[in-house]
Backbone as JSON Lines, residues from 0, in Angstrom:
{"i":0,"aa":"P","n":[0.14,-6.39,-1.18],"ca":[-1.01,-6.19,-2.04],"c":[-1.77,-6.91,-2.0]}
{"i":1,"aa":"S","n":[-2.93,-7.13,-1.97],"ca":[-4.01,-8.13,-2.74],"c":[-3.31,-8.84,-3.84]}
{"i":2,"aa":"P","n":[-3.49,-9.93,-4.02],"ca":[-3.08,-10.92,-5.45],"c":[-4.49,-11.12,-6.35]}
{"i":3,"aa":"P","n":[-4.09,-11.06,-7.92],"ca":[-5.45,-11.01,-8.26],"c":[-5.9,-12.14,-8.25]}
{"i":4,"aa":"N","n":[-7.8,-12.74,-8.63],"ca":[-8.33,-13.55,-7.77],"c":[-8.48,-14.33,-9.42]}
{"i":5,"aa":"I","n":[-7.57,-14.96,-9.47],"ca":[-7.07,-16.23,-10.88],"c":[-6.7,-17.71,-10.21]}
{"i":6,"aa":"S","n":[-7.61,-18.72,-11.14],"ca":[-7.5,-20.03,-11.01],"c":[-6.41,-20.79,-11.74]}
{"i":7,"aa":"D","n":[-5.81,-19.76,-13.0],"ca":[-5.12,-20.19,-14.09],"c":[-4.06,-19.15,-14.26]}
{"i":8,"aa":"V","n":[-2.92,-19.54,-15.06],"ca":[-2.05,-17.94,-15.35],"c":[-2.49,-17.81,-16.81]}
{"i":9,"aa":"T","n":[-3.32,-18.38,-17.37],"ca":[-3.35,-17.83,-19.06],"c":[-4.69,-16.8,-18.38]}
{"i":10,"aa":"E","n":[-5.01,-16.25,-17.08],"ca":[-6.25,-15.49,-16.82],"c":[-5.29,-14.36,-17.04]}
{"i":11,"aa":"L","n":[-4.08,-14.24,-16.89],"ca":[-3.64,-12.78,-16.8],"c":[-2.5,-12.77,-18.3]}
{"i":12,"aa":"T","n":[-2.68,-11.26,-18.12],"ca":[-2.2,-10.63,-19.91],"c":[-1.58,-10.07,-19.32]}
{"i":13,"aa":"S","n":[-0.34,-9.25,-20.41],"ca":[0.59,-8.7,-19.9],"c":[-0.49,-7.43,-19.82]}
{"i":14,"aa":"E","n":[-1.34,-6.96,-19.81],"ca":[-1.88,-5.43,-19.37],"c":[-1.88,-5.7,-17.61]}
{"i":15,"aa":"H","n":[-2.8,-6.9,-17.32],"ca":[-2.72,-7.61,-15.78],"c":[-1.47,-7.68,-15.11]}
{"i":16,"aa":"V","n":[-0.26,-7.66,-16.08],"ca":[0.82,-7.7,-15.41],"c":[1.54,-6.1,-15.02]}
{"i":17,"aa":"H","n":[1.38,-5.58,-15.59],"ca":[1.57,-3.81,-15.8],"c":[0.94,-3.66,-14.37]}
{"i":18,"aa":"D","n":[-0.47,-3.77,-14.17],"ca":[-1.79,-3.11,-13.39],"c":[-1.08,-3.5,-11.96]}
{"i":19,"aa":"V","n":[-0.49,-5.15,-12.03],"ca":[-0.38,-5.63,-10.3],"c":[1.27,-4.56,-10.22]}
{"i":20,"aa":"A","n":[2.57,-5.09,-11.17],"ca":[3.29,-3.66,-10.73],"c":[3.28,-2.7,-10.31]}
{"i":21,"aa":"R","n":[2.13,-1.4,-11.0],"ca":[2.14,-0.52,-11.07],"c":[1.27,-0.41,-9.38]}
{"i":22,"aa":"H","n":[0.18,-1.48,-9.35],"ca":[-0.28,-0.82,-8.17],"c":[0.45,-1.36,-7.13]}
{"i":23,"aa":"A","n":[1.65,-2.45,-7.17],"ca":[2.75,-2.36,-6.13],"c":[3.25,-1.42,-5.49]}
{"i":24,"aa":"R","n":[3.95,-1.07,-6.31],"ca":[4.91,0.94,-6.14],"c":[3.84,1.06,-5.72]}
{"i":25,"aa":"Q","n":[2.41,1.76,-6.23],"ca":[1.67,2.46,-4.88],"c":[1.56,2.42,-3.78]}
{"i":26,"aa":"F","n":[1.39,1.01,-3.58],"ca":[1.08,0.38,-2.11],"c":[2.17,0.2,-1.06]}
{"i":27,"aa":"F","n":[3.72,0.8,-1.59],"ca":[4.51,0.49,-1.1],"c":[5.16,1.85,-1.08]}
{"i":28,"aa":"G","n":[4.79,3.44,-1.66],"ca":[5.1,4.13,-1.94],"c":[5.94,5.13,-2.16]}
{"i":29,"aa":"L","n":[6.07,3.77,-3.63],"ca":[7.73,4.08,-4.25],"c":[7.72,5.58,-5.31]}
{"i":30,"aa":"G","n":[6.82,5.44,-5.78],"ca":[6.49,6.74,-6.5],"c":[7.49,6.02,-7.84]}
{"i":31,"aa":"N","n":[8.05,7.09,-9.23],"ca":[8.73,6.16,-10.13],"c":[10.33,6.3,-10.37]}
{"i":32,"aa":"G","n":[11.03,6.45,-8.97],"ca":[12.31,6.28,-9.19],"c":[12.72,5.06,-9.06]}
{"i":33,"aa":"A","n":[14.36,4.84,-8.91],"ca":[14.92,3.56,-8.48],"c":[14.3,3.14,-7.13]}
{"i":34,"aa":"I","n":[14.24,1.92,-6.97],"ca":[14.61,1.39,-5.55],"c":[15.8,0.85,-4.81]}
{"i":35,"aa":"E","n":[15.94,1.87,-3.73],"ca":[17.5,1.88,-3.46],"c":[17.55,0.44,-2.76]}
{"i":36,"aa":"N","n":[16.59,-0.26,-1.97],"ca":[17.3,-1.27,-1.52],"c":[16.2,-2.25,-1.41]}
{"i":37,"aa":"M","n":[16.35,-3.24,-2.3],"ca":[14.65,-4.3,-2.55],"c":[14.63,-5.15,-1.13]}
{"i":38,"aa":"T","n":[15.9,-5.37,-0.35],"ca":[15.95,-6.54,0.36],"c":[15.13,-5.77,1.44]}
{"i":39,"aa":"W","n":[15.69,-4.22,2.21],"ca":[14.96,-3.7,3.27],"c":[13.35,-3.35,2.32]}
{"i":40,"aa":"L","n":[12.94,-3.18,1.3],"ca":[12.04,-2.88,1.43],"c":[11.07,-4.05,1.65]}
{"i":41,"aa":"L","n":[11.16,-5.05,1.09],"ca":[10.33,-6.92,1.5],"c":[9.66,-7.22,2.91]}
{"i":42,"aa":"E","n":[11.15,-6.76,3.3],"ca":[11.8,-6.84,4.83],"c":[10.81,-6.17,5.74]}
{"i":43,"aa":"Q","n":[10.46,-5.01,5.58],"ca":[10.22,-3.86,6.26],"c":[8.32,-4.17,6.12]}
{"i":44,"aa":"H","n":[8.37,-4.77,4.97],"ca":[7.09,-5.56,4.6],"c":[6.0,-6.83,4.97]}
{"i":45,"aa":"G","n":[7.18,-7.35,5.94],"ca":[6.84,-8.65,6.23],"c":[7.73,-9.68,5.7]}
{"i":46,"aa":"V","n":[8.09,-9.61,4.92],"ca":[8.84,-10.9,3.99],"c":[9.79,-11.32,4.75]}
{"i":47,"aa":"I","n":[10.08,-12.22,5.12],"ca":[11.23,-13.21,5.25],"c":[12.12,-13.5,4.02]}
{"i":48,"aa":"I","n":[13.33,-12.81,4.27],"ca":[14.21,-13.26,3.14],"c":[15.51,-14.09,3.69]}
{"i":49,"aa":"A","n":[16.22,-14.83,2.95],"ca":[17.32,-15.96,3.02],"c":[18.26,-15.2,2.2]}
{"i":50,"aa":"Y","n":[19.35,-16.16,1.8],"ca":[20.08,-16.09,1.09],"c":[20.79,-17.01,1.74]}
{"i":51,"aa":"A","n":[21.29,-18.13,0.75],"ca":[21.97,-19.91,1.0],"c":[22.78,-20.14,-0.47]}
{"i":52,"aa":"D","n":[23.41,-20.78,-0.44],"ca":[23.77,-21.52,-1.6],"c":[23.17,-22.67,-1.4]}
{"i":53,"aa":"L","n":[22.07,-23.18,-2.77],"ca":[21.69,-23.69,-2.89],"c":[21.81,-25.24,-3.73]}
{"i":54,"aa":"G","n":[23.74,-25.32,-4.38],"ca":[23.91,-26.05,-4.96],"c":[22.33,-26.04,-6.19]}
{"i":55,"aa":"A","n":[22.42,-25.94,-7.0],"ca":[21.33,-25.43,-7.85],"c":[21.83,-24.36,-9.12]}
{"i":56,"aa":"E","n":[22.28,-24.83,-9.7],"ca":[23.06,-24.4,-11.16],"c":[22.18,-22.9,-11.89]}
{"i":57,"aa":"T","n":[20.61,-23.78,-12.13],"ca":[19.4,-22.95,-12.72],"c":[18.53,-22.27,-11.47]}
{"i":58,"aa":"L","n":[19.15,-22.4,-10.36],"ca":[17.59,-22.25,-9.5],"c":[18.36,-20.98,-8.88]}
{"i":59,"aa":"D","n":[17.3,-19.72,-9.21],"ca":[18.02,-18.37,-8.74],"c":[17.56,-17.91,-7.53]}
{"i":60,"aa":"S","n":[16.41,-18.26,-7.19],"ca":[15.32,-18.44,-6.02],"c":[13.84,-18.72,-5.86]}
{"i":61,"aa":"F","n":[13.34,-19.03,-4.81],"ca":[12.31,-19.45,-5.33],"c":[11.3,-18.66,-3.6]}
{"i":62,"aa":"S","n":[10.11,-18.46,-3.08],"ca":[9.25,-18.04,-2.44],"c":[8.15,-19.22,-2.3]}
{"i":63,"aa":"Q","n":[7.33,-18.81,-1.18],"ca":[6.28,-19.23,-0.84],"c":[5.46,-18.82,0.34]}
{"i":64,"aa":"I","n":[4.53,-18.18,0.34],"ca":[3.44,-17.75,1.19],"c":[3.35,-18.86,2.32]}
{"i":65,"aa":"C","n":[3.64,-18.61,3.64],"ca":[3.16,-19.86,4.36],"c":[2.25,-19.91,5.58]}
{"i":66,"aa":"Q","n":[1.34,-20.76,5.83],"ca":[0.52,-21.0,6.59],"c":[0.51,-19.88,7.68]}
{"i":67,"aa":"D","n":[1.43,-19.01,7.89],"ca":[1.55,-18.29,9.04],"c":[0.58,-16.55,7.77]}
{"i":68,"aa":"G","n":[0.65,-17.14,6.61],"ca":[0.5,-16.15,5.99],"c":[1.4,-15.27,5.56]}
{"i":69,"aa":"R","n":[3.07,-15.61,6.35],"ca":[4.16,-14.53,5.8],"c":[4.77,-14.79,4.46]}
{"i":70,"aa":"G","n":[5.13,-14.26,3.58],"ca":[5.87,-14.43,2.62],"c":[7.33,-14.59,3.05]}
{"i":71,"aa":"Y","n":[7.73,-15.82,2.54],"ca":[9.34,-16.48,1.89],"c":[9.77,-15.86,1.1]}
{"i":72,"aa":"V","n":[11.11,-15.61,1.16],"ca":[12.33,-15.77,-0.72],"c":[13.08,-15.91,0.29]}
{"i":73,"aa":"I","n":[13.86,-16.98,-0.76],"ca":[14.88,-18.05,-0.57],"c":[16.01,-17.59,-2.0]}
{"i":74,"aa":"V","n":[16.97,-16.7,-1.77],"ca":[17.62,-16.43,-2.93],"c":[19.09,-17.41,-2.47]}
{"i":75,"aa":"N","n":[19.55,-17.58,-4.2],"ca":[20.55,-18.42,-4.07],"c":[21.75,-17.75,-4.22]}
{"i":76,"aa":"A","n":[22.5,-17.87,-3.64],"ca":[23.86,-16.72,-2.98],"c":[24.8,-17.16,-3.75]}
{"i":77,"aa":"E","n":[24.74,-18.76,-4.47],"ca":[25.88,-18.26,-5.13],"c":[25.88,-18.22,-6.52]}
{"i":78,"aa":"H","n":[24.64,-17.25,-7.01],"ca":[24.91,-16.45,-8.27],"c":[24.82,-14.86,-7.75]}
{"i":79,"aa":"G","n":[25.91,-15.08,-7.13],"ca":[25.65,-13.4,-6.65],"c":[25.91,-12.28,-7.13]}
{"i":80,"aa":"S","n":[25.31,-11.09,-7.58],"ca":[25.78,-9.83,-7.89],"c":[24.23,-9.2,-7.32]}
{"i":81,"aa":"S","n":[25.01,-7.76,-6.95],"ca":[24.03,-7.48,-6.31],"c":[22.72,-6.73,-6.85]}
{"i":82,"aa":"V","n":[23.1,-6.36,-8.63],"ca":[21.46,-6.25,-9.19],"c":[21.2,-7.58,-9.68]}
{"i":83,"aa":"R","n":[21.63,-8.74,-9.59],"ca":[21.3,-9.97,-9.82],"c":[20.31,-10.42,-8.3]}
{"i":84,"aa":"Y","n":[20.83,-10.06,-7.44],"ca":[19.44,-10.26,-5.78],"c":[18.66,-9.78,-6.14]}
{"i":85,"aa":"R","n":[18.92,-8.45,-6.42],"ca":[17.4,-7.24,-6.32],"c":[16.58,-7.95,-7.15]}
{"i":86,"aa":"F","n":[16.86,-7.98,-8.49],"ca":[15.61,-8.56,-9.48],"c":[15.31,-9.93,-8.93]}
{"i":87,"aa":"D","n":[16.55,-10.75,-8.68],"ca":[15.32,-12.04,-8.02],"c":[14.37,-11.83,-7.19]}
{"i":88,"aa":"L","n":[14.61,-10.74,-5.98],"ca":[13.86,-10.47,-5.16],"c":[12.59,-9.57,-5.83]}
{"i":89,"aa":"A","n":[12.47,-9.18,-7.06],"ca":[11.36,-8.36,-8.05],"c":[10.93,-9.5,-8.11]}
{"i":90,"aa":"H","n":[11.23,-10.46,-8.72],"ca":[11.18,-11.35,-9.33],"c":[9.77,-12.65,-8.48]}
{"i":91,"aa":"E","n":[10.82,-12.52,-7.41],"ca":[10.02,-13.37,-6.25],"c":[8.54,-12.67,-5.73]}
{"i":92,"aa":"L","n":[9.15,-11.18,-5.53],"ca":[7.52,-10.67,-4.64],"c":[6.58,-10.5,-6.22]}
{"i":93,"aa":"G","n":[7.06,-10.6,-7.33],"ca":[6.48,-11.2,-8.35],"c":[4.92,-12.27,-8.4]}
{"i":94,"aa":"H","n":[5.51,-13.17,-8.16],"ca":[4.82,-14.57,-7.88],"c":[4.2,-14.99,-6.8]}
{"i":95,"aa":"L","n":[4.44,-13.84,-5.43],"ca":[4.09,-13.77,-4.44],"c":[2.69,-13.38,-4.58]}
{"i":96,"aa":"L","n":[2.84,-11.8,-5.4],"ca":[1.48,-11.15,-5.86],"c":[0.98,-11.77,-7.0]}
{"i":97,"aa":"L","n":[1.44,-12.26,-7.81],"ca":[0.69,-12.79,-8.68],"c":[0.22,-14.5,-9.02]}
{"i":98,"aa":"H","n":[0.99,-14.96,-8.26],"ca":[0.38,-16.14,-8.06],"c":[0.47,-16.92,-6.76]}
{"i":99,"aa":"R","n":[-0.35,-16.63,-5.86],"ca":[0.05,-16.54,-4.41],"c":[-1.45,-17.17,-4.57]}
{"i":100,"aa":"N","n":[-2.24,-17.19,-5.57],"ca":[-3.53,-17.74,-5.09],"c":[-3.29,-19.24,-6.02]}
{"i":101,"aa":"L","n":[-2.44,-19.83,-6.54],"ca":[-2.42,-21.23,-7.55],"c":[-1.43,-21.95,-6.5]}
{"i":102,"aa":"S","n":[-1.68,-23.51,-6.47],"ca":[-1.02,-24.35,-5.63],"c":[0.33,-24.8,-6.67]}
{"i":103,"aa":"A","n":[1.28,-24.88,-4.93],"ca":[2.8,-25.71,-5.39],"c":[2.47,-26.5,-6.87]}
{"i":104,"aa":"G","n":[1.76,-27.33,-6.49],"ca":[1.63,-28.25,-7.64],"c":[0.86,-27.42,-9.24]}
{"i":105,"aa":"Y","n":[0.38,-27.01,-9.24],"ca":[-0.36,-25.99,-10.17],"c":[1.28,-25.84,-11.17]}
{"i":106,"aa":"F","n":[2.36,-25.53,-10.08],"ca":[3.53,-25.61,-11.26],"c":[4.61,-26.46,-11.77]}
{"i":107,"aa":"L","n":[4.09,-27.83,-11.51],"ca":[4.58,-28.89,-12.17],"c":[4.42,-29.02,-13.63]}
{"i":108,"aa":"N","n":[3.32,-28.2,-14.14],"ca":[3.31,-28.51,-15.63],"c":[3.99,-27.36,-16.5]}
{"i":109,"aa":"A","n":[4.87,-28.18,-17.38],"ca":[6.12,-27.29,-17.72],"c":[5.84,-25.74,-18.13]}
{"i":110,"aa":"T","n":[4.47,-26.32,-18.83],"ca":[4.09,-25.16,-19.79],"c":[4.04,-24.26,-19.3]}
{"i":111,"aa":"R","n":[2.8,-24.24,-17.94],"ca":[2.23,-23.23,-16.81],"c":[3.38,-22.51,-16.31]}
{"i":112,"aa":"N","n":[4.26,-23.42,-15.66],"ca":[5.33,-23.21,-15.02],"c":[6.26,-21.72,-15.8]}
{"i":113,"aa":"K","n":[6.42,-22.12,-17.26],"ca":[6.91,-21.09,-18.25],"c":[6.29,-19.95,-18.21]}
{"i":114,"aa":"Q","n":[5.15,-19.75,-18.35],"ca":[4.13,-18.39,-18.14],"c":[4.33,-18.18,-17.2]}
{"i":115,"aa":"A","n":[3.85,-19.04,-15.97],"ca":[4.51,-18.19,-14.66],"c":[5.54,-17.27,-14.47]}
{"i":116,"aa":"E","n":[6.6,-18.39,-14.79],"ca":[8.09,-17.16,-15.0],"c":[8.11,-16.02,-16.17]}
{"i":117,"aa":"D","n":[7.73,-16.08,-16.88],"ca":[7.99,-14.93,-18.03],"c":[7.08,-13.78,-17.26]}
{"i":118,"aa":"Q","n":[5.95,-14.12,-16.6],"ca":[4.98,-13.15,-16.01],"c":[5.71,-12.07,-14.87]}
{"i":119,"aa":"A","n":[6.3,-13.58,-13.68],"ca":[7.6,-12.64,-13.03],"c":[8.3,-12.03,-13.16]}
{"i":120,"aa":"H","n":[9.25,-12.05,-14.69],"ca":[10.29,-11.66,-15.64],"c":[9.64,-10.42,-15.15]}
{"i":121,"aa":"Q","n":[8.65,-10.0,-16.39],"ca":[7.82,-9.2,-16.7],"c":[7.48,-7.84,-15.55]}
{"i":122,"aa":"F","n":[7.07,-8.6,-14.42],"ca":[6.72,-7.83,-13.09],"c":[7.84,-7.49,-12.57]}
{"i":123,"aa":"A","n":[9.13,-8.22,-12.64],"ca":[10.38,-7.45,-11.83],"c":[11.07,-6.34,-12.47]}
{"i":124,"aa":"R","n":[10.58,-6.15,-14.28],"ca":[10.81,-5.17,-14.71],"c":[10.16,-4.3,-14.77]}
{"i":125,"aa":"E","n":[9.12,-4.11,-14.66],"ca":[7.79,-2.92,-14.31],"c":[8.23,-2.54,-13.22]}
{"i":126,"aa":"F","n":[8.31,-3.44,-12.0],"ca":[8.71,-3.08,-10.45],"c":[9.46,-2.34,-10.69]}
{"i":127,"aa":"L","n":[11.2,-2.63,-10.76],"ca":[12.14,-2.18,-11.23],"c":[11.88,-0.74,-11.96]}
{"i":128,"aa":"M","n":[11.5,-0.88,-13.28],"ca":[12.17,0.69,-14.13],"c":[10.9,0.47,-14.42]}
{"i":129,"aa":"P","n":[9.48,1.37,-13.73],"ca":[8.62,1.96,-14.18],"c":[8.09,2.44,-15.88]}
{"i":130,"aa":"P","n":[7.9,1.59,-16.45],"ca":[8.08,1.64,-18.0],"c":[7.88,2.99,-18.85]}
{"i":131,"aa":"A","n":[7.01,3.79,-18.23],"ca":[6.96,5.51,-18.4],"c":[8.06,6.35,-18.32]}
{"i":132,"aa":"L","n":[8.76,6.05,-16.98],"ca":[9.95,6.68,-16.88],"c":[11.44,5.96,-17.62]}
{"i":133,"aa":"F","n":[11.42,5.04,-17.82],"ca":[12.18,4.24,-17.92],"c":[12.36,4.28,-19.72]}
{"i":134,"aa":"A","n":[10.99,4.26,-20.37],"ca":[11.17,4.72,-22.03],"c":[11.76,6.72,-22.36]}
{"i":135,"aa":"R","n":[10.88,7.59,-21.08],"ca":[11.62,8.76,-21.3],"c":[13.22,8.73,-21.24]}
{"i":136,"aa":"N","n":[13.84,8.31,-20.18],"ca":[14.83,8.32,-20.35],"c":[15.82,6.95,-21.16]}
{"i":137,"aa":"F","n":[14.98,6.45,-21.76],"ca":[16.25,5.44,-22.34],"c":[16.3,6.05,-24.25]}
{"i":138,"aa":"H","n":[17.54,6.74,-24.07],"ca":[18.03,7.48,-25.11],"c":[18.9,6.86,-26.34]}
{"i":139,"aa":"T","n":[19.62,6.0,-25.93],"ca":[20.5,5.3,-27.08],"c":[20.03,3.61,-27.13]}
{"i":140,"aa":"S","n":[20.91,3.34,-27.45],"ca":[20.82,2.25,-28.06],"c":[22.8,1.19,-28.39]}
{"i":141,"aa":"T","n":[23.09,1.58,-27.4],"ca":[24.57,0.97,-27.36],"c":[24.66,0.43,-26.15]}
{"i":142,"aa":"V","n":[25.77,-0.64,-25.89],"ca":[26.15,-1.23,-24.84],"c":[26.44,0.09,-23.57]}
{"i":143,"aa":"E","n":[27.36,0.82,-24.34],"ca":[27.79,2.42,-23.38],"c":[26.2,2.61,-22.63]}
{"i":144,"aa":"G","n":[25.08,2.69,-23.54],"ca":[24.02,3.36,-22.92],"c":[23.1,2.41,-22.0]}
{"i":145,"aa":"L","n":[23.36,1.08,-22.1],"ca":[22.88,0.0,-21.17],"c":[23.45,0.23,-19.66]}
{"i":146,"aa":"K","n":[24.82,0.55,-20.06],"ca":[25.72,0.91,-18.3],"c":[25.17,1.68,-17.71]}
{"i":147,"aa":"V","n":[24.21,3.14,-18.73],"ca":[23.84,4.15,-18.19],"c":[22.61,3.69,-17.03]}
{"i":148,"aa":"Q","n":[21.64,2.81,-17.98],"ca":[20.04,2.25,-17.35],"c":[21.37,1.2,-16.44]}
{"i":149,"aa":"K","n":[22.18,1.14,-16.31],"ca":[22.46,0.11,-15.6],"c":[22.44,1.03,-13.71]}
{"i":150,"aa":"R","n":[23.34,1.88,-14.18],"ca":[23.6,2.79,-13.46],"c":[22.69,3.44,-12.23]}
{"i":151,"aa":"M","n":[21.31,4.01,-13.42],"ca":[20.15,4.65,-12.69],"c":[19.26,3.85,-12.56]}
{"i":152,"aa":"W","n":[19.01,2.42,-12.62],"ca":[18.02,1.78,-12.12],"c":[18.42,0.48,-10.96]}
{"i":153,"aa":"G","n":[19.43,0.29,-11.63],"ca":[20.32,-1.0,-10.06],"c":[20.24,-2.34,-10.62]}
{"i":154,"aa":"V","n":[19.67,-2.32,-11.89],"ca":[19.57,-3.71,-12.84],"c":[20.7,-4.31,-13.71]}
{"i":155,"aa":"S","n":[20.79,-5.82,-13.91],"ca":[21.29,-5.28,-14.71],"c":[21.76,-5.15,-16.67]}
{"i":156,"aa":"M","n":[22.46,-4.71,-17.11],"ca":[22.18,-4.59,-18.4],"c":[21.4,-5.32,-19.32]}
{"i":157,"aa":"Q","n":[21.78,-6.68,-19.32],"ca":[20.51,-7.31,-20.08],"c":[18.98,-7.04,-19.62]}
{"i":158,"aa":"A","n":[18.46,-6.71,-18.53],"ca":[17.33,-6.47,-18.36],"c":[16.92,-5.88,-18.03]}
{"i":159,"aa":"A","n":[17.41,-4.71,-18.54],"ca":[17.21,-2.94,-18.96],"c":[16.83,-3.1,-20.79]}
{"i":160,"aa":"L","n":[17.86,-4.1,-21.14],"ca":[17.4,-4.8,-22.25],"c":[16.5,-5.16,-23.2]}
{"i":161,"aa":"M","n":[16.55,-6.35,-22.17],"ca":[14.97,-7.55,-22.12],"c":[13.81,-5.87,-22.04]}
{"i":162,"aa":"H","n":[13.51,-5.13,-21.58],"ca":[12.81,-3.98,-20.88],"c":[12.43,-3.06,-21.95]}
{"i":163,"aa":"A","n":[13.76,-2.88,-22.38],"ca":[13.82,-2.14,-23.48],"c":[12.7,-2.75,-24.76]}
{"i":164,"aa":"R","n":[13.4,-4.23,-25.26],"ca":[12.85,-4.98,-26.16],"c":[11.08,-4.96,-25.99]}
{"i":165,"aa":"D","n":[10.87,-5.22,-24.48],"ca":[9.18,-5.58,-24.48],"c":[7.96,-4.22,-24.64]}
{"i":166,"aa":"L","n":[9.27,-2.95,-24.47],"ca":[8.22,-1.48,-24.34],"c":[8.57,-1.41,-25.92]}
{"i":167,"aa":"N","n":[9.66,-1.34,-27.0],"ca":[9.46,-1.35,-28.44],"c":[10.09,-0.24,-28.22]}
{"i":168,"aa":"L","n":[11.02,-0.01,-27.93],"ca":[12.06,0.94,-27.64],"c":[13.13,1.31,-28.7]}
{"i":169,"aa":"I","n":[13.58,-0.28,-29.06],"ca":[14.2,-0.61,-29.58],"c":[13.57,-1.53,-31.18]}
{"i":170,"aa":"A","n":[14.56,-1.64,-32.0],"ca":[14.17,-2.51,-33.17],"c":[14.85,-4.41,-33.16]}
{"i":171,"aa":"K","n":[14.16,-4.95,-33.67],"ca":[14.32,-6.26,-33.24],"c":[16.22,-5.98,-34.08]}
{"i":172,"aa":"E","n":[16.67,-5.55,-34.96],"ca":[18.12,-5.58,-35.52],"c":[19.03,-4.76,-34.06]}
{"i":173,"aa":"Q","n":[18.67,-4.06,-33.69],"ca":[19.35,-3.38,-32.64],"c":[19.37,-3.98,-31.66]}
{"i":174,"aa":"E","n":[18.3,-4.75,-31.26],"ca":[18.19,-5.77,-29.98],"c":[19.1,-6.61,-30.15]}
{"i":175,"aa":"Q","n":[19.84,-7.29,-31.19],"ca":[20.55,-8.68,-31.5],"c":[21.56,-7.77,-31.27]}
{"i":176,"aa":"R","n":[22.1,-6.82,-32.05],"ca":[23.52,-6.13,-31.96],"c":[23.89,-5.6,-30.63]}
{"i":177,"aa":"L","n":[22.72,-5.81,-29.84],"ca":[23.3,-4.96,-28.33],"c":[23.59,-6.63,-27.61]}
{"i":178,"aa":"W","n":[22.28,-7.4,-28.17],"ca":[23.47,-8.98,-27.3],"c":[24.33,-9.52,-27.91]}
{"i":179,"aa":"R","n":[25.11,-9.4,-29.31],"ca":[26.19,-9.24,-29.84],"c":[26.89,-8.7,-28.62]}
{"i":180,"aa":"G","n":[26.89,-7.51,-28.42],"ca":[28.1,-5.95,-27.54],"c":[28.11,-7.03,-26.51]}
{"i":181,"aa":"I","n":[26.75,-7.4,-25.85],"ca":[27.35,-7.95,-24.64],"c":[28.26,-9.55,-24.49]}
{"i":182,"aa":"S","n":[27.76,-10.17,-25.51],"ca":[28.49,-11.82,-25.19],"c":[29.87,-11.49,-25.87]}
{"i":183,"aa":"M","n":[30.38,-10.49,-26.9],"ca":[31.85,-10.14,-27.69],"c":[32.37,-9.45,-26.41]}
{"i":184,"aa":"R","n":[32.01,-8.83,-24.96],"ca":[32.41,-8.26,-23.88],"c":[32.78,-9.51,-23.31]}
{"i":185,"aa":"G","n":[31.88,-10.63,-23.05],"ca":[32.05,-11.73,-22.0],"c":[31.01,-11.16,-20.69]}
{"i":186,"aa":"W","n":[30.27,-10.44,-21.67],"ca":[29.04,-9.83,-20.36],"c":[28.16,-10.56,-19.69]}
{"i":187,"aa":"R","n":[27.93,-11.84,-20.79],"ca":[26.72,-12.21,-20.41],"c":[26.49,-12.65,-18.65]}
{"i":188,"aa":"R","n":[27.74,-13.11,-18.06],"ca":[27.61,-13.96,-17.02],"c":[27.82,-12.76,-15.55]}
{"i":189,"aa":"Q","n":[28.97,-11.89,-16.1],"ca":[29.21,-10.83,-15.04],"c":[29.19,-9.57,-15.63]}
{"i":190,"aa":"E","n":[28.77,-8.67,-15.12],"ca":[29.0,-7.2,-16.17],"c":[29.75,-6.09,-15.41]}
{"i":191,"aa":"P","n":[29.66,-4.97,-16.12],"ca":[30.46,-3.81,-15.36],"c":[29.7,-3.42,-14.1]}
{"i":192,"aa":"L","n":[30.34,-2.8,-13.89],"ca":[29.37,-2.65,-12.24],"c":[28.24,-3.3,-11.53]}
{"i":193,"aa":"D","n":[28.46,-4.5,-11.54],"ca":[27.9,-5.42,-10.63],"c":[27.25,-5.39,-9.61]}
{"i":194,"aa":"E","n":[28.82,-5.16,-8.63],"ca":[28.75,-4.52,-7.53],"c":[28.65,-2.73,-7.05]}
């Protein structure tokens, strides 16, 4: 899909990111259900994907549009679980669509980079879990209920929790209780059903 014509990340509101995610699903003919295979989807549309041990604890993935016009995504294979890889791919698709017109040097500014990362995270959540259908199927605010969302959408329980928070489906107290429940079970780094 065509990227938004922007010269600064501050020009992209949350509503713009929502519209780009919705348009991308339409462009790829995905409907509103779960996406079975993000790697296949992106490769079928010309994106080259590589999984590599990057030796960087804080780097999950990165992407770039090269001079040939093709998108490239490199995913850190050291951080691996299937749900994390698919979120990383959706996140990088967000960068390729939202920030394609911005130079690499633009992101050397920490504030702009943080805002761009937040936008790519929002894009990934909305692309993988279309808000209207996610909201209709989010009936619980328990850790076990997050497992159901994980199974349904193929995302981490933590991504589902952040999406529920962003969509105002849970109160702040419920969100905090769920984060504590995930932490108490030792699931911040590895969750049930990861593979």
